[in-house]
C-alpha positions as CSV (number, residue, x, y, z in Angstrom):
1,M,-76.7,-108.9,94.5
2,G,-76.7,-111.6,91.8
3,R,-78.1,-109.5,89.0
4,K,-76.6,-111.7,86.3
5,W,-75.2,-108.7,84.6
6,N,-73.8,-110.5,81.6
7,N,-77.1,-112.2,80.8
8,I,-78.9,-108.9,81.2
9,K,-76.5,-107.1,78.9
10,E,-76.6,-109.8,76.2
11,K,-80.4,-109.9,76.3
12,K,-80.6,-106.1,75.8
13,A,-77.9,-106.0,73.2
14,S,-79.6,-108.8,71.2
15,K,-82.9,-106.9,71.3
16,D,-81.3,-103.6,70.4
17,A,-79.1,-104.9,67.6
18,N,-82.2,-105.7,65.5
19,T,-83.0,-101.9,65.3
20,A,-79.6,-100.3,66.0
21,R,-81.5,-98.5,68.7
22,I,-78.6,-99.0,71.1
23,Y,-76.3,-97.2,68.8
24,A,-78.5,-94.1,68.6
25,K,-78.8,-94.0,72.4
26,F,-75.0,-94.3,72.8
27,G,-74.5,-91.6,70.1
28,R,-76.6,-89.2,72.1
29,E,-75.0,-90.0,75.4
30,V,-71.5,-89.6,74.0
31,Y,-72.5,-86.3,72.4
32,V,-73.9,-84.9,75.7
33,A,-70.9,-86.0,77.7
34,A,-68.5,-84.6,75.2
35,K,-70.4,-81.3,74.9
36,Q,-70.6,-80.8,78.7
37,G,-66.8,-81.1,79.1
38,E,-63.7,-81.6,77.0
39,P,-64.2,-84.0,74.1
40,D,-61.1,-85.9,75.3
41,P,-62.0,-88.9,77.6
42,E,-58.7,-88.6,79.4
43,S,-59.8,-85.2,80.8
44,N,-63.5,-85.8,80.8
45,Q,-64.4,-88.6,83.3
46,A,-68.1,-88.6,82.3
47,L,-67.2,-89.2,78.7
48,K,-64.7,-91.9,79.7
49,V,-67.4,-93.8,81.5
50,V,-69.7,-93.7,78.5
51,L,-67.0,-94.9,76.2
52,E,-66.1,-97.8,78.5
53,R,-69.8,-98.8,78.5
54,A,-70.0,-98.5,74.7
55,K,-67.1,-100.9,74.3
56,T,-69.0,-103.7,76.2
57,Y,-71.9,-103.2,73.8
58,S,-69.6,-103.3,70.7
59,V,-70.8,-99.8,69.6
60,P,-69.1,-99.0,66.2
61,K,-66.2,-96.6,66.5
62,A,-67.7,-94.5,63.6
63,I,-70.8,-93.7,65.7
64,I,-68.7,-92.6,68.7
65,D,-66.4,-90.5,66.5
66,R,-69.3,-88.9,64.8
67,A,-70.9,-87.9,68.2
68,I,-67.6,-86.5,69.5
69,E,-67.0,-84.5,66.3
70,K,-70.5,-83.1,66.5
71,A,-69.8,-81.9,70.0
72,K,-66.4,-80.4,68.9
73,G,-68.2,-78.6,66.0
74,G,-70.2,-76.6,68.5
75,S,-73.6,-78.0,67.7
76,E,-76.4,-76.1,69.3
77,E,-78.4,-79.2,70.0
78,N,-79.0,-79.4,73.7
79,Y,-80.4,-82.2,75.9
80,D,-81.7,-82.2,79.5
81,E,-80.9,-85.2,81.7
82,L,-84.1,-86.1,83.6
83,R,-85.0,-88.9,85.9
84,Y,-88.5,-90.2,86.3
85,E,-89.7,-92.6,89.1
86,G,-92.7,-94.8,89.2
87,F,-94.4,-98.0,90.1
88,G,-95.3,-101.0,88.0
89,P,-97.7,-103.9,88.7
90,S,-97.9,-105.1,92.3
91,G,-95.9,-102.0,93.4
92,A,-92.7,-102.8,91.6
93,M,-90.3,-99.9,91.6
94,V,-88.9,-98.3,88.4
95,I,-86.4,-95.6,87.6
96,V,-86.2,-94.1,84.1
97,D,-83.2,-92.0,83.1
98,T,-83.7,-89.9,79.9
99,L,-81.9,-87.4,77.7
100,T,-84.3,-85.1,75.9
101,N,-84.5,-82.0,73.8
102,N,-88.3,-81.8,74.5
103,V,-89.2,-82.2,78.2
104,N,-93.0,-82.1,77.6
105,R,-92.8,-84.9,75.0
106,T,-90.6,-87.1,77.1
107,A,-92.7,-86.7,80.3
108,A,-95.9,-87.5,78.3
109,E,-94.4,-90.6,76.7
110,V,-93.0,-91.9,79.9
111,R,-96.3,-91.3,81.8
112,S,-98.2,-93.0,78.9
113,A,-96.0,-96.1,79.1
114,F,-96.6,-96.4,82.8
115,N,-100.4,-95.9,82.5
116,K,-100.9,-98.3,79.6
117,N,-98.9,-101.1,81.3
118,G,-100.4,-101.3,84.8
119,G,-98.1,-98.7,86.4
120,N,-98.1,-95.1,87.5
121,M,-95.7,-92.3,87.8
122,G,-94.4,-91.3,91.2
123,V,-93.0,-88.1,92.6
124,S,-89.2,-87.3,92.8
125,G,-87.6,-89.4,95.5
126,S,-90.5,-91.9,95.8
127,V,-88.3,-94.8,94.4
128,T,-84.6,-93.8,94.4
129,Y,-84.2,-94.2,98.2
130,M,-84.6,-97.9,97.7
131,F,-81.7,-98.1,95.2
132,D,-77.9,-97.6,95.5
133,A,-75.8,-96.0,92.8
134,T,-73.2,-98.6,92.0
135,A,-70.3,-99.2,89.7
136,V,-70.5,-102.7,88.1
137,I,-67.4,-104.1,86.3
138,G,-67.0,-107.6,85.0
139,M,-64.4,-109.7,83.3
140,E,-63.6,-113.2,82.3
141,G,-60.5,-115.3,82.7
142,K,-60.0,-114.6,86.4
143,S,-61.4,-116.2,89.5
144,A,-63.0,-114.2,92.3
145,D,-60.0,-114.8,94.5
146,E,-57.6,-113.6,91.9
147,V,-59.7,-110.4,91.4
148,L,-59.8,-109.8,95.1
149,E,-56.0,-110.2,95.3
150,L,-55.6,-107.6,92.5
151,L,-57.9,-105.2,94.3
152,M,-56.1,-105.7,97.6
153,E,-52.7,-105.0,96.0
154,A,-54.1,-101.8,94.5
155,D,-55.5,-100.9,98.0
156,I,-59.1,-100.7,96.7
157,D,-61.9,-101.8,99.0
158,V,-65.1,-102.6,97.0
159,R,-68.6,-103.7,98.1
160,D,-68.5,-107.2,96.7
161,V,-66.9,-109.6,94.2
162,L,-69.0,-112.4,92.8
163,E,-68.7,-115.1,90.3
164,E,-71.7,-115.0,87.9
165,D,-71.8,-117.7,85.2
166,E,-68.3,-117.6,83.7
167,A,-67.5,-114.0,84.7
168,V,-66.4,-112.2,87.8
169,I,-68.4,-109.1,88.7
170,V,-67.1,-106.4,90.9
171,Y,-69.6,-104.1,92.7
172,A,-68.1,-100.8,93.9
173,E,-68.8,-97.2,94.9
174,P,-69.5,-95.1,91.8
175,D,-66.4,-93.0,92.4
176,Q,-64.3,-96.1,92.3
177,F,-65.2,-96.9,88.7
178,H,-62.0,-95.7,87.1
179,A,-59.7,-96.9,90.0
180,V,-61.0,-100.5,89.7
181,Q,-60.7,-100.5,85.9
182,N,-57.2,-99.0,86.1
183,A,-56.1,-101.7,88.6
184,F,-57.3,-104.3,86.2
185,K,-55.7,-102.7,83.2
186,D,-52.4,-102.4,85.1
187,A,-52.7,-106.2,85.5
188,G,-53.1,-106.7,81.8
189,I,-57.0,-107.0,81.8
190,T,-58.3,-104.7,79.0
191,E,-61.5,-106.4,78.0
192,F,-64.6,-106.1,80.2
193,T,-67.9,-107.9,79.9
194,V,-69.7,-105.2,81.7
195,A,-68.7,-101.6,82.7
196,E,-71.7,-99.7,84.1
197,L,-72.6,-97.0,86.5
198,T,-76.1,-98.2,87.5
199,M,-78.8,-98.1,90.2
200,L,-79.1,-101.4,92.1
201,P,-82.2,-102.2,94.2
202,Q,-81.5,-102.8,97.8
203,N,-84.0,-105.6,97.7
204,E,-85.4,-107.5,94.7
205,V,-89.0,-108.7,94.5
206,E,-90.7,-111.6,92.7
207,L,-94.0,-111.0,91.0
208,P,-96.8,-113.4,90.2
209,A,-96.7,-114.8,86.7
210,D,-99.4,-112.5,85.3
211,A,-98.0,-109.4,87.0
212,Q,-94.5,-110.2,85.8
213,A,-95.7,-110.5,82.2
214,Q,-97.3,-107.1,82.4
215,F,-94.2,-105.7,84.1
216,E,-92.0,-106.9,81.3
217,K,-94.3,-105.2,78.8
218,L,-93.9,-102.0,80.8
219,I,-90.1,-102.2,80.8
220,D,-90.1,-102.9,77.0
221,A,-92.4,-99.9,76.4
222,L,-90.1,-97.6,78.4
223,E,-86.9,-98.9,76.8
224,D,-88.5,-98.4,73.3
225,L,-88.9,-94.7,73.9
226,E,-86.3,-92.7,72.0
227,D,-85.4,-90.4,74.9
228,V,-84.9,-93.2,77.4
229,Q,-81.3,-94.1,78.1
230,Q,-81.6,-96.4,81.1
231,V,-84.4,-98.2,83.0
232,Y,-83.7,-99.7,86.5
233,H,-86.1,-101.7,88.6
234,N,-86.3,-104.0,91.6
235,V,-88.0,-107.1,90.0
236,D,-86.2,-110.4,89.7
237,L,-87.0,-111.4,86.1
238,G,-85.1,-114.7,86.4
239,E,-82.4,-113.9,83.8
């Protein structure tokens, strides 16, 4: 798999910190999760996942609390969760997850980002079949063998455990997200370098230098859109 999750997260966090964009995205995601269920993460698994992700990006507690209070207050603001699929330069595959209160605006902006950067939109299902929904959880201070032992003791069978840079990354089924985290927390591990429910490509591709430069512009353009929450792709960008 080798996605270098810590490097990817740090790159995105560094980029987003300059504009506080990441905080706005998490605020919206927390609000939607809290509004769709109970505003208590212990009884709302979707909210719990978002909060765990937010911790790894150091999202201020005030932003999280404000979003939850907004949901508790019965705000009438509603968002639709929509997924777009498309292709970048040289046929690279891209998935774009959005939260929007204006479907027409979001669809137009996503389509425009593809068209202006050497890509094109695809139909539903044209890309996702080449990706696997995956829970990715990472921590420091343990070896891969120690992590495997912890998981075995908790009777949890995961897809893979890899050492990436100075961290150990666990790849598991999405429904194992909380079980894996709880096993680590029971062992005294409470800080995670990454805690994501993501879409992993079954195969990564390398692009020629010119196509890769254009592809990176496409990804930046998509991530810059206000309604876009996550962008997944199958290109090895060499992080």
